[in-house]
Structure formats: structure tokens, C-alpha cells
N, CA, C and O of each residue as an XYZ file, in Angstrom:
832
protein
N      34.871    146.746    201.361
C      33.435    147.017    201.360
C      33.141    148.347    200.657
O      32.222    148.452    199.845
N      33.944    149.354    200.993
C      33.735    150.668    200.399
C      33.923    150.627    198.882
O      33.171    151.270    198.150
N      34.916    149.878    198.407
C      35.171    149.749    196.982
C      34.026    149.023    196.291
O      33.631    149.394    195.185
N      33.486    147.983    196.940
C      32.375    147.214    196.363
C      31.132    148.080    196.218
O      30.461    148.054    195.186
N      30.830    148.857    197.274
C      29.654    149.744    197.224
C      29.805    150.775    196.094
O      28.847    151.077    195.382
N      31.019    151.303    195.946
C      31.266    152.302    194.893
C      31.041    151.702    193.515
O      30.434    152.329    192.647
N      31.540    150.464    193.316
C      31.380    149.795    192.017
C      29.919    149.498    191.729
O      29.464    149.686    190.601
N      29.170    149.034    192.732
C      27.765    148.712    192.535
C      26.943    149.969    192.229
O      25.998    149.928    191.440
N      27.315    151.075    192.859
C      26.608    152.334    192.608
C      26.788    152.776    191.156
O      25.865    153.321    190.550
N      27.976    152.541    190.603
C      28.258    152.952    189.229
C      27.635    152.049    188.189
O      27.677    152.374    187.002
N      27.044    150.901    188.596
C      26.486    149.951    187.638
C      24.969    149.992    187.565
O      24.364    149.096    186.976
N      24.336    151.005    188.145
C      22.872    151.095    188.079
C      22.421    151.342    186.646
O      23.085    152.070    185.908
N      21.295    150.743    186.240
C      20.793    150.813    184.871
C      19.514    151.640    184.761
O      18.740    151.462    183.821
N      19.290    152.542    185.716
C      18.025    153.275    185.705
C      17.807    154.030    184.404
O      16.698    154.029    183.870
N      18.856    154.679    183.881
C      18.709    155.464    182.657
C      18.519    154.573    181.434
O      17.918    154.997    180.446
N      19.024    153.347    181.492
C      18.908    152.430    180.359
C      17.577    151.689    180.368
O      17.035    151.360    179.312
N      17.063    151.434    181.540
C      15.851    150.626    181.653
C      14.647    151.442    182.107
O      13.753    150.912    182.766
N      14.616    152.725    181.761
C      13.510    153.562    182.195
C      12.221    153.162    181.461
O      12.275    152.640    180.347
N      11.079    153.404    182.081
C       9.799    153.038    181.455
C       9.612    153.753    180.121
O       9.882    154.949    180.009
N       9.150    153.019    179.112
C       8.937    153.601    177.785
C       7.980    152.697    177.012
O       7.736    151.552    177.391
N       7.454    153.233    175.936
C       6.597    152.455    175.046
C       7.312    152.240    173.717
O       8.031    153.114    173.233
N       7.104    151.076    173.144
C       7.602    150.828    171.801
C       6.719    151.584    170.805
O       5.556    151.860    171.098
N       7.261    151.921    169.628
C       6.455    152.636    168.633
C       5.160    151.877    168.311
O       5.178    150.666    168.091
N       4.039    152.608    168.289
C       2.708    152.082    167.949
C       2.180    151.071    168.971
O       1.211    150.360    168.704
N       2.820    151.011    170.142
C       2.334    150.072    171.167
C       1.033    150.594    171.776
O       0.765    151.795    171.762
N       0.235    149.676    172.308
C      -1.023    150.051    172.952
C      -0.747    150.564    174.362
O       0.144    150.075    175.057
N      -1.532    151.557    174.763
C      -1.391    152.116    176.096
C      -2.770    152.405    176.666
O      -3.607    153.019    176.006
N      -3.004    151.954    177.911
C      -4.302    152.235    178.529
C      -4.288    153.560    179.299
O      -5.247    153.889    179.998
N      -3.185    154.323    179.164
C      -3.103    155.612    179.835
C      -4.003    156.639    179.153
O      -4.585    157.504    179.809
N      -4.112    156.528    177.787
C      -4.934    157.455    177.016
C      -6.227    156.765    176.580
O      -6.275    155.545    176.423
N      -7.249    157.552    176.394
C      -8.563    156.983    176.071
C      -8.592    156.327    174.695
O      -9.385    155.413    174.469
N      -7.736    156.778    173.766
C      -7.729    156.161    172.434
C      -6.801    154.955    172.364
O      -6.652    154.349    171.303
N      -6.172    154.600    173.494
C      -5.291    153.437    173.623
C      -4.016    153.543    172.772
O      -3.350    152.536    172.532
N      -3.684    154.721    172.329
C      -2.453    154.909    171.561
C      -1.367    155.470    172.468
O      -1.610    156.398    173.240
N      -0.174    154.904    172.371
C       0.926    155.431    173.181
C       1.512    156.693    172.551
O       1.991    157.578    173.260
N       1.474    156.778    171.209
C       1.986    157.961    170.525
C       0.868    158.971    170.334
O      -0.257    158.604    169.995
N       1.173    160.232    170.550
C       0.171    161.278    170.414
C       0.152    161.806    168.979
O       1.197    161.934    168.340
N      -1.031    162.106    168.490
C      -1.153    162.686    167.168
C      -0.638    164.132    167.183
O      -0.789    164.824    168.190
N      -0.027    164.601    166.070
C       0.422    166.006    166.029
C      -0.760    166.954    166.190
O      -1.891    166.632    165.826
N      -0.480    168.108    166.734
C      -1.507    169.128    166.857
C      -2.027    169.470    165.464
O      -1.245    169.554    164.517
N      -3.326    169.665    165.331
C      -3.926    169.963    164.033
C      -3.278    171.204    163.415
O      -3.130    172.238    164.066
N      -2.897    171.074    162.142
C      -2.233    172.184    161.454
C      -0.724    172.161    161.577
O      -0.055    173.053    161.054
N      -0.165    171.162    162.258
C       1.281    171.076    162.414
C       1.947    170.808    161.069
O       1.471    169.976    160.297
N       3.044    171.506    160.784
C       3.807    171.310    159.547
C       5.252    171.044    159.933
O       5.824    171.749    160.765
N       5.838    170.020    159.320
C       7.237    169.700    159.607
C       8.139    170.837    159.150
O       7.826    171.545    158.193
N       9.250    171.005    159.834
C      10.176    172.076    159.497
C      10.636    171.927    158.043
O      11.018    170.838    157.614
N      10.595    173.022    157.300
C      11.022    173.017    155.908
C       9.964    172.539    154.938
O      10.240    172.436    153.742
N       8.744    172.238    155.413
C       7.704    171.723    154.529
C       6.469    172.622    154.474
O       5.393    172.166    154.087
N       6.610    173.876    154.852
C       5.506    174.821    154.753
C       5.536    175.432    153.349
O       6.143    176.481    153.130
N       4.879    174.767    152.412
C       4.911    175.176    151.010
C       3.705    176.061    150.695
O       2.788    175.657    149.979
N       3.729    177.269    151.242
C       2.598    178.175    151.034
C       2.510    178.654    149.583
O       1.414    178.821    149.049
N       3.663    178.873    148.949
C       3.683    179.317    147.562
C       3.631    178.092    146.660
O       4.669    177.537    146.299
N       2.423    177.671    146.298
C       2.254    176.438    145.529
C       2.955    176.520    144.180
O       3.512    175.525    143.715
N       2.938    177.694    143.542
C       3.566    177.812    142.222
C       5.073    177.599    142.307
O       5.658    176.971    141.424
N       5.704    178.111    143.350
C       7.155    177.951    143.508
C       7.543    176.482    143.593
O       8.601    176.092    143.100
N       6.694    175.661    144.217
C       7.030    174.257    144.434
C       6.475    173.312    143.365
O       6.868    172.147    143.315
N       5.565    173.798    142.508
C       4.977    172.919    141.493
C       5.143    173.433    140.068
O       5.145    172.647    139.121
N       5.281    174.743    139.911
C       5.338    175.316    138.575
C       3.974    175.398    137.909
O       3.871    175.669    136.713
N       2.919    175.162    138.699
C       1.575    175.128    138.124
C       0.645    176.119    138.818
O       0.793    176.424    140.002
N      -0.306    176.606    138.049
C      -1.423    177.387    138.570
C      -2.646    176.491    138.480
O      -3.273    176.388    137.426
N      -2.983    175.845    139.587
C      -3.993    174.794    139.543
C      -3.382    173.569    138.904
O      -2.462    172.975    139.466
N      -3.878    173.176    137.733
C      -3.302    172.044    137.009
C      -2.600    172.487    135.726
O      -2.181    171.648    134.928
N      -2.470    173.805    135.523
C      -1.889    174.342    134.293
C      -0.503    174.914    134.560
O      -0.350    175.713    135.485
N       0.525    174.532    133.777
C       1.859    175.110    133.965
C       1.846    176.614    133.753
O       1.281    177.098    132.773
N       2.461    177.352    134.657
C       2.552    178.798    134.524
C       3.707    179.193    133.625
O       4.560    178.367    133.300
N       3.734    180.452    133.225
C       4.775    180.911    132.310
C       5.469    182.160    132.842
O       5.687    183.118    132.100
N       5.812    182.150    134.117
C       6.562    183.255    134.706
C       7.464    182.708    135.794
O       7.202    181.648    136.361
N       8.531    183.446    136.080
C       9.458    183.058    137.138
C       8.917    183.525    138.488
O       8.352    184.615    138.573
N       9.078    182.725    139.547
C       8.586    183.148    140.867
C       9.506    184.137    141.566
O       9.184    184.609    142.656
N      10.646    184.461    140.962
C      11.551    185.478    141.521
C      12.297    186.122    140.352
O      12.361    185.540    139.269
N      12.864    187.324    140.557
C      13.541    188.036    139.459
C      14.766    187.280    138.954
O      15.440    186.588    139.717
N      15.043    187.419    137.664
C      16.219    186.804    137.048
C      17.341    187.831    136.997
O      17.140    188.965    136.562
N      18.520    187.426    137.443
C      19.709    188.271    137.323
C      20.886    187.385    136.933
O      20.714    186.187    136.706
N      22.073    187.963    136.855
C      23.244    187.193    136.420
C      23.562    186.054    137.380
O      24.002    184.987    136.951
N      23.343    186.271    138.675
C      23.606    185.206    139.645
C      22.667    184.017    139.424
O      23.089    182.865    139.530
N      21.398    184.295    139.116
C      20.430    183.225    138.849
C      20.848    182.440    137.611
O      20.812    181.210    137.618
N      21.244    183.140    136.545
C      21.652    182.459    135.317
C      22.949    181.671    135.505
O      23.109    180.581    134.954
N      23.872    182.235    136.290
C      25.123    181.517    136.551
C      24.863    180.242    137.339
O      25.457    179.201    137.057
N      23.971    180.321    138.329
C      23.616    179.125    139.095
C      22.898    178.116    138.200
O      23.150    176.914    138.280
N      22.006    178.615    137.353
C      21.302    177.726    136.444
C      22.236    177.021    135.482
O      22.082    175.827    135.223
N      23.202    177.752    134.951
C      24.175    177.135    134.041
C      24.994    176.066    134.757
O      25.233    174.992    134.206
N      25.420    176.356    135.974
C      26.210    175.379    136.736
C      25.413    174.105    136.982
O      25.911    173.006    136.740
N      24.162    174.246    137.467
C      23.323    173.073    137.734
C      22.950    172.347    136.436
O      22.900    171.118    136.405
N      22.689    173.112    135.361
C      22.359    172.511    134.071
C      23.517    171.640    133.573
O      23.306    170.515    133.121
N      24.729    172.166    133.659
C      25.884    171.411    133.161
C      26.149    170.160    133.990
O      26.725    169.194    133.489
N      25.731    170.170    135.261
C      25.917    168.996    136.115
C      24.841    167.950    135.847
O      25.158    166.783    135.618
N      23.575    168.356    135.872
C      22.479    167.398    135.837
C      21.862    167.187    134.455
O      21.352    166.105    134.166
N      21.903    168.198    133.610
C      21.159    168.131    132.342
C      22.042    167.878    131.126
O      21.664    167.128    130.226
N      23.220    168.505    131.099
C      24.075    168.435    129.919
C      24.498    167.021    129.527
O      24.673    166.773    128.334
N      24.676    166.066    130.468
C      25.058    164.719    130.034
C      24.110    164.124    128.996
O      24.545    163.350    128.143
N      22.833    164.468    129.051
C      21.874    163.999    128.044
C      21.546    165.095    127.032
O      21.568    164.857    125.824
N      21.241    166.299    127.530
C      20.744    167.369    126.663
C      21.854    168.134    125.949
O      21.570    168.895    125.024
N      23.098    167.954    126.350
C      24.283    168.667    125.867
C      24.289    170.089    126.414
O      23.263    170.595    126.870
N      25.439    170.718    126.364
C      25.582    172.061    126.934
C      24.844    173.118    126.127
O      24.599    174.216    126.626
N      24.485    172.800    124.882
C      23.705    173.762    124.091
C      22.223    173.415    124.087
O      21.415    174.176    123.554
N      21.850    172.269    124.678
C      20.448    171.891    124.751
C      19.897    171.269    123.494
O      18.681    171.239    123.308
N      20.770    170.760    122.606
C      20.290    170.176    121.352
C      19.960    168.691    121.468
O      19.559    168.073    120.482
N      20.123    168.101    122.673
C      19.760    166.705    122.886
C      20.831    165.706    122.493
O      20.556    164.509    122.416
N      22.056    166.176    122.240
C      23.120    165.273    121.803
C      24.247    165.253    122.826
O      25.408    165.491    122.494
N      23.889    164.967    124.071
C      24.885    164.919    125.139
C      25.755    163.672    125.058
O      25.544    162.803    124.211
N      26.732    163.600    125.950
C      27.699    162.510    125.920
C      27.033    161.147    126.110
O      27.426    160.173    125.468
N      26.025    161.070    126.988
C      25.355    159.792    127.214
C      24.616    159.353    125.958
O      24.572    158.163    125.644
N      24.039    160.302    125.244
C      23.351    159.990    123.989
C      24.349    159.493    122.955
O      24.060    158.555    122.211
N      25.515    160.112    122.906
C      26.542    159.689    121.953
C      27.017    158.265    122.230
O      27.597    157.615    121.361
N      26.768    157.793    123.437
C      27.165    156.425    123.795
C      25.991    155.446    123.727
O      26.084    154.324    124.225
N      24.903    155.867    123.117
C      23.817    154.932    122.852
C      22.534    155.133    123.616
O      21.562    154.417    123.375
N      22.495    156.099    124.545
C      21.269    156.309    125.312
C      20.227    156.991    124.440
O      20.566    157.703    123.495
N      18.960    156.771    124.764
C      17.865    157.363    123.998
C      17.966    158.886    124.009
O      18.037    159.478    125.086
N      17.975    159.541    122.842
C      18.142    161.009    122.826
C      16.888    161.734    123.283
O      15.782    161.367    122.888
N      17.047    162.761    124.110
C      15.904    163.603    124.489
C      15.611    164.600    123.375
O      16.460    164.801    122.506
N      14.443    165.227    123.369
C      14.164    166.237    122.345
C      15.035    167.471    122.547
O      15.429    167.795    123.667
N      15.325    168.144    121.452
C      16.081    169.387    121.525
C      15.214    170.471    122.150
O      14.012    170.545    121.894
N      15.837    171.314    122.974
C      15.113    172.450    123.547
C      14.760    173.494    122.480
O      13.987    174.418    122.734
N      15.340    173.332    121.284
C      15.185    174.353    120.258
C      14.116    173.994    119.226
O      14.004    174.654    118.193
N      13.342    172.965    119.500
C      12.186    172.676    118.659
C      11.101    173.717    118.927
O      11.073    174.342    119.987
N      10.215    173.891    117.956
C       9.161    174.897    118.096
C       8.277    174.597    119.306
O       7.852    175.513    120.010
N       8.000    173.313    119.546
C       7.135    172.942    120.671
C       7.728    173.387    121.996
O       7.030    173.976    122.821
N       9.012    173.110    122.211
C       9.622    173.451    123.491
C       9.956    174.942    123.591
O      10.027    175.475    124.698
N      10.159    175.614    122.481
C      10.342    177.061    122.530
C       9.088    177.746    123.059
O       9.160    178.765    123.746
N       7.927    177.160    122.722
C       6.659    177.757    123.126
C       6.128    177.196    124.442
O       5.113    177.670    124.954
N       6.811    176.185    124.995
C       6.340    175.594    126.249
C       6.503    176.585    127.395
O       7.509    177.292    127.446
N       5.540    176.659    128.320
C       5.659    177.581    129.457
C       6.772    177.166    130.403
O       7.160    175.998    130.440
N       7.278    178.108    131.156
C       8.383    177.844    132.082
C       8.014    176.771    133.102
O       8.843    175.935    133.461
N       6.762    176.801    133.566
C       6.341    175.822    134.555
C       6.386    174.398    134.044
O       6.501    173.462    134.836
N       6.297    174.212    132.733
C       6.383    172.866    132.155
C       7.759    172.270    132.414
O       7.867    171.117    132.832
N       8.814    173.049    132.169
C      10.172    172.548    132.398
C      10.384    172.231    133.880
O      11.008    171.228    134.225
N       9.861    173.092    134.746
C       9.999    172.855    136.190
C       9.299    171.559    136.590
O       9.840    170.778    137.373
N       8.107    171.328    136.060
C       7.349    170.126    136.396
C       8.062    168.871    135.908
O       8.101    167.868    136.620
N       8.626    168.914    134.701
C       9.349    167.753    134.172
C      10.572    167.451    135.024
O      10.862    166.287    135.300
N      11.294    168.488    135.443
C      12.453    168.253    136.308
C      12.034    167.679    137.656
O      12.735    166.842    138.225
N      10.900    168.127    138.162
C      10.436    167.689    139.477
C       9.935    166.250    139.456
O      10.237    165.469    140.358
N       9.170    165.903    138.424
C       8.481    164.605    138.398
C       8.981    163.635    137.342
O       8.577    162.472    137.329
N       9.863    164.100    136.451
C      10.333    163.235    135.383
C       9.329    163.166    134.241
O       8.175    163.571    134.379
N       9.799    162.640    133.101
C       8.920    162.500    131.939
C       9.535    161.486    130.979
O      10.690    161.630    130.577
N       8.764    160.458    130.610
C       9.283    159.446    129.696
C      10.496    158.739    130.281
O      10.444    158.214    131.393
N      11.587    158.729    129.525
C      12.819    158.072    129.982
C      13.600    158.914    130.971
O      14.555    158.433    131.581
N      13.203    160.167    131.134
C      13.921    161.059    132.056
C      13.432    160.856    133.481
O      12.234    160.974    133.739
N      14.334    160.551    134.415
C      13.913    160.405    135.817
C      13.651    161.766    136.443
O      14.014    162.801    135.884
N      13.017    161.753    137.606
C      12.785    163.014    138.304
C      14.062    163.458    139.008
O      14.884    162.635    139.413
N      14.213    164.770    139.146
C      15.357    165.360    139.839
C      14.910    166.167    141.049
O      15.647    167.019    141.543
N      13.690    165.891    141.525
C      13.174    166.610    142.664
C      13.965    166.375    143.934
O      14.051    167.262    144.784
N      14.549    165.182    144.076
C      15.311    164.886    145.294
C      16.771    165.302    145.172
O      17.494    165.319    146.168
N      17.210    165.638    143.963
C      18.615    165.982    143.753
C      18.848    167.485    143.650
O      19.959    167.959    143.886
N      17.825    168.222    143.304
C      17.962    169.668    143.160
C      16.868    170.367    143.946
O      15.731    169.897    143.988
N      17.202    171.474    144.563
C      16.217    172.233    145.333
C      15.253    172.931    144.373
O      15.586    173.120    143.203
N      14.055    173.321    144.851
C      13.122    174.051    143.982
C      13.743    175.302    143.361
O      13.535    175.574    142.179
N      14.499    176.060    144.146
C      15.105    177.276    143.587
C      16.106    176.926    142.491
O      16.146    177.598    141.461
N      16.905    175.899    142.692
C      17.868    175.498    141.662
C      17.147    175.061    140.386
O      17.616    175.340    139.282
N      16.008    174.376    140.533
C      15.245    173.987    139.344
C      14.760    175.207    138.586
O      14.765    175.215    137.355
N      14.340    176.237    139.306
C      13.910    177.468    138.634
C      15.098    178.155    137.972
O      14.954    178.727    136.892
N      16.265    178.108    138.601
C      17.464    178.685    137.978
C      17.788    177.956    136.675
O      18.178    178.580    135.689
N      17.624    176.639    136.677
C      17.851    175.858    135.457
C      16.837    176.238    134.392
O      17.180    176.367    133.217
N      15.579    176.420    134.804
C      14.534    176.842    133.869
C      14.931    178.160    133.197
O      14.820    178.295    131.978
N      15.390    179.126    133.987
C      15.799    180.419    133.433
C      16.949    180.246    132.447
O      16.991    180.908    131.410
N      17.881    179.354    132.774
C      19.018    179.140    131.881
C      18.591    178.431    130.595
O      19.117    178.731    129.524
N      17.647    177.500    130.689
C      17.130    176.848    129.479
C      16.513    177.874    128.538
O      16.733    177.834    127.328
N      15.736    178.798    129.110
C      15.136    179.837    128.276
C      16.221    180.717    127.654
O      16.094    181.139    126.504
N      17.293    180.996    128.414
C      18.398    181.781    127.862
C      19.075    181.024    126.726
O      19.447    181.631    125.721
N      19.242    179.698    126.867
C      19.805    178.883    125.791
C      18.935    178.956    124.547
O      19.442    179.100    123.434
N      17.634    178.857    124.735
C      16.722    178.924    123.600
C      16.823    180.262    122.886
O      16.832    180.316    121.656
N      16.899    181.339    123.654
C      17.020    182.668    123.060
C      18.352    182.822    122.329
O      18.411    183.426    121.258
N      19.421    182.271    122.912
C      20.742    182.431    122.304
C      20.848    181.661    120.989
O      21.470    182.138    120.040
N      20.246    180.478    120.931
C      20.347    179.662    119.726
C      19.478    180.202    118.595
O      19.728    179.917    117.424
N      18.462    180.980    118.948
C      17.593    181.538    117.924
C      17.808    183.011    117.685
O      17.021    183.646    116.983
N      18.873    183.576    118.262
C      19.112    185.018    118.148
C      19.572    185.387    116.741
O      20.189    184.579    116.047
N      19.269    186.603    116.334
C      19.716    187.147    115.049
C      20.658    188.310    115.306
O      20.825    188.742    116.447
N      21.274    188.817    114.246
C      22.223    189.920    114.388
C      21.548    191.158    114.966
O      22.189    191.945    115.663
N      20.260    191.336    114.684
C      19.553    192.512    115.194
C      19.312    192.443    116.697
O      19.018    193.463    117.320
N      19.434    191.231    117.299
C      19.237    191.087    118.744
C      20.484    191.431    119.543
O      20.422    191.514    120.769
N      21.616    191.634    118.873
C      22.886    191.874    119.562
C      23.018    193.360    119.879
O      22.877    194.184    118.975
N      23.283    193.727    121.121
C      23.444    195.148    121.472
C      24.562    195.803    120.675
O      25.567    195.167    120.354
N      24.382    197.055    120.365
C      25.381    197.790    119.590
C      26.705    197.842    120.337
O      26.735    198.071    121.546
N      27.794    197.630    119.617
C      29.120    197.725    120.204
C      29.621    196.435    120.832
O      30.768    196.378    121.278
N      28.790    195.394    120.879
C      29.222    194.142    121.493
C      29.935    193.282    120.464
O      29.435    193.095    119.354
N      31.093    192.761    120.820
C      31.892    191.948    119.926
C      31.260    190.578    119.736
O      30.885    189.923    120.710
N      31.138    190.138    118.475
C      30.575    188.827    118.162
C      31.503    188.123    117.181
O      31.779    188.680    116.119
N      31.997    186.928    117.483
C      31.810    186.270    118.787
C      32.653    186.943    119.861
O      33.643    187.610    119.559
N      32.259    186.767    121.102
C      33.002    187.374    122.197
C      34.359    186.701    122.322
O      34.532    185.546    121.932
N      35.307    187.425    122.864
C      36.644    186.881    123.032
C      36.680    185.805    124.092
O      35.747    185.705    124.890
N      37.726    184.993    124.129
C      37.830    183.936    125.128
C      37.948    184.524    126.529
O      38.469    185.628    126.686
N      37.477    183.814    127.546
C      37.568    184.341    128.914
C      39.009    184.392    129.401
O      39.836    183.558    129.030
N      39.290    185.367    130.222
C      40.596    185.485    130.864
C      40.489    184.898    132.263
O      39.584    185.250    133.021
N      41.411    184.004    132.607
C      41.354    183.342    133.904
C      42.285    184.026    134.884
O      43.350    184.528    134.524
N      41.846    184.028    136.142
C      42.639    184.562    137.228
C      43.179    183.374    138.002
O      42.418    182.726    138.721
N      44.443    183.068    137.884
C      44.990    181.933    138.631
C      44.607    180.602    137.996
O      44.676    180.433    136.778
N      44.207    179.674    138.836
C      43.919    178.311    138.413
C      42.680    178.268    137.514
O      41.619    178.736    137.925
N      42.787    177.713    136.282
C      41.613    177.638    135.401
C      40.630    176.555    135.798
O      39.613    176.382    135.126
N      40.897    175.828    136.859
C      39.978    174.784    137.307
C      40.359    173.430    136.750
O      41.049    173.326    135.736
N      39.897    172.392    137.432
C      40.250    171.031    137.036
C      39.048    170.206    136.608
O      39.199    169.022    136.307
N      37.864    170.794    136.571
C      36.646    170.022    136.322
C      35.917    169.792    137.621
O      34.695    169.929    137.689
N      36.666    169.440    138.662
C      36.070    169.285    139.988
C      35.975    170.636    140.688
O      35.148    170.830    141.579
N      36.835    171.569    140.271
C      36.797    172.920    140.827
C      36.490    173.900    139.707
O      36.870    173.679    138.557
N      35.800    174.985    140.045
C      35.417    175.976    139.051
C      36.566    176.960    138.810
O      37.302    177.299    139.736
N      36.718    177.422    137.550
C      37.758    178.420    137.288
C      37.352    179.776    137.815
O      36.167    180.062    137.984
N      38.335    180.604    138.070
C      38.079    181.979    138.483
C      38.289    182.863    137.263
O      39.415    183.056    136.804
N      37.177    183.400    136.739
C      37.230    184.179    135.505
C      37.327    185.658    135.840
O      36.558    186.178    136.648
N      38.275    186.318    135.215
C      38.448    187.761    135.432
C      37.316    188.504    134.748
O      36.892    188.103    133.663
N      36.811    189.580    135.351
C      35.731    190.351    134.722
C      36.195    190.992    133.432
O      37.337    191.436    133.318
N      35.284    191.035    132.448
C      35.617    191.667    131.172
C      35.604    193.184    131.317
O      34.758    193.737    132.021
N      36.519    193.840    130.667
C      36.526    195.303    130.648
C      35.532    195.791    129.611
O      35.152    195.039    128.714
N      35.110    197.034    129.725
C      34.180    197.607    128.771
C      34.792    197.642    127.370
O      34.111    197.388    126.377
N      36.069    197.955    127.309
C      36.769    197.954    126.031
C      37.425    196.599    125.839
O      38.271    196.204    126.641
N      37.049    195.881    124.789
C      37.548    194.528    124.590
C      39.056    194.499    124.376
O      39.693    193.463    124.572
N      39.634    195.641    123.971
C      41.064    195.671    123.705
C      41.892    195.921    124.954
O      43.116    195.784    124.931
N      41.216    196.293    126.064
C      41.916    196.553    127.315
C      42.254    195.251    128.008
O      41.519    194.270    127.891
N      43.350    195.236    128.721
C      43.707    194.078    129.522
C      42.790    194.025    130.740
O      42.522    195.066    131.339
N      42.292    192.827    131.133
C      41.451    192.727    132.331
C      42.231    193.106    133.571
O      43.412    192.782    133.700
N      41.570    193.790    134.475
C      42.236    194.247    135.707
C      42.033    193.247    136.809
O      42.516    193.449    137.923
């Protein structure tokens, strides 16, 4: 008897069969007959408080802006180059001339970033195209964060400047072309990034 009572006690379904409403079911408990309560007015889901409209759209009203929403430094450009080579280079190529590997295999070529039109396009235009897509290009809003898209924008502008640079734009004393990078340990496999040793001020010095 004691064993039977113990077993029956352990088989209660109160937690499984507790009173509940199915989603969108009618309920006469509330005056509006809705079982689900509406969110408090002004409620914003976590991570969706987009107060800085320019950061998330690249536009001032309906016009693309032409400034970065945060300062550009080497870390921003390095991140932009990494994301560009992953998402953009297959079509646009690593130099941005529109002759990427997918294009070489028959895909419709995108315009070169080095055309006069795109050289003069505002930064917000590139951000908007990445966010929403354009023509044959799909949107990358779900694949890249807003900050990463801005990093890519900064790197695209750097590519444009580099491809159109003249000898007078090169700082005095800088070697052109620069020497090959020196690797520290594993040069990387494609799936992993190489560890590049910092360049010394004197190009003839061995990297430390």
C-alpha cells in the first residue's frame, strides 16, 4: 500500500495540465476579450531601440548622408577589409573593380567602385545598398551588423582612394611598393587569419 501511494503521488500532472490560454484565444476575464495583453505603450524589444536613425539607415530623412557615424581608425579599416573580403570580394573583387571570382564564372558583373559615379556617391548610399540590396545584389542586412556595414563602407572609400592615388599622395619616406608582410608563426589556412608581425619604422630592419 505504501509503495502504491508513493507511486501515485509521483504521477500527478498538475504542472503539465495547469490552466492556460492558447495564443490569441478569447478570454472573458478581460473586457477586450483578449487573453494576451498588449505591450505597454512605448515598449521596445531588446536590441531594437534605434534612436540614431542615421547609424541604422545611412540616410538623413530620405537623402543618403556623406559622413561616418563614428571615427575611422586602423581597427575599423581592418574590420572592414575582413568583412569586405568575405561578403563583397566574391563579386566585386578584392580591389573593387567588379571582376570577382563569381563574375569570372559567368555571374552578372557589378559596377566598379572606381567609376566616377561611385567615387562621388555619398557614404550612406553604400550603406543603404548593403542593407536593402540593389538590382541583382541581395541585401546583407541580416548577415552583417550595422557597425560592420559602416566598417565596409570605410574600407570601400579607402579602396577608392588607393586606386586613384598619385605619387604626390604618398607620405615622404614611405617605400612604394611596400615590402611583403612578415608572418609570425602560422600564415593562416584561409579559414584562419595569419598573424602579421608589425612593420618597423626602418624597412631594412628585421621585424621584432
